[in-house]
N, C-alpha and C positions, 0 to 999 in steps of 0.2 A: 206199643209192642205188637203182639199178635192176637188173634181172636181166641186161641187156646189159652185156658187159665193156667197160671203157675201157682202150685200149692207148695208152701213151705210148712212142713210138718213140725210138731213140737220138738223142742230141744231133746236131744238123746242124752242118756246118762253119761256116755263117754264124750260128749260135747258135739257140737255141730247140729245141723238140722237137714233131713232128708228133703230133696226138691224133686217135685214132679212137674213136667210140662206136657199137658195134654195126657196122653196115655203112657208117657215115657218117664221112668225114674232117671233123673240126670246124675244123681249122686248125692254127696253130703257137703254141705256148705258150712263153713265156720266163720263167715263174716259176709257183710254186703258185697265186698269185692269178689270173694268166692262165688257168690250167687251170680254176680254179673258175669264172670268167667264161664260158669256152667251154662248160662243163657246164651252167651256169644257161641259157645261150642255147639249148642243146639240150633243155631242159625240166626239168633236175633243179633245181627250186626249192630255195633254202635251203642250197646247197652252198657251203662257204668253204674257205680254204686249209688249214685244220686238218683238215677232212673228207678232201680229197684226199691230204694227206700220210699219213693213218692208214687209208684205205680198203683193204680187202681186194678190192674189185671192180676196182681199178686194177691193171693189169699193166704194170710198168716194165721196159723193155728197156734193157740197158747202163747201168745206173746207177738209183738211186732218186730219190726226191723232191728230194734236195739237188744233183742234177747236172743242169745246164742248158747247160753249154758243153763242147765236146770238149777 
């Protein structure tokens, strides 16, 4: 991916997880596919759900790629 870290914050009470790429908040993802879309819009071409589930560049807080709800 890129040298900047992707941080996926803990699940929100309302569902989904906030996503940060470097110093920019990209939005809220509700699935691996949503996360991949946010990263593609941030300029990471060719990223898909499998990439984000297995990436060592992504820092998952309070649950891994399978946790999207509290």
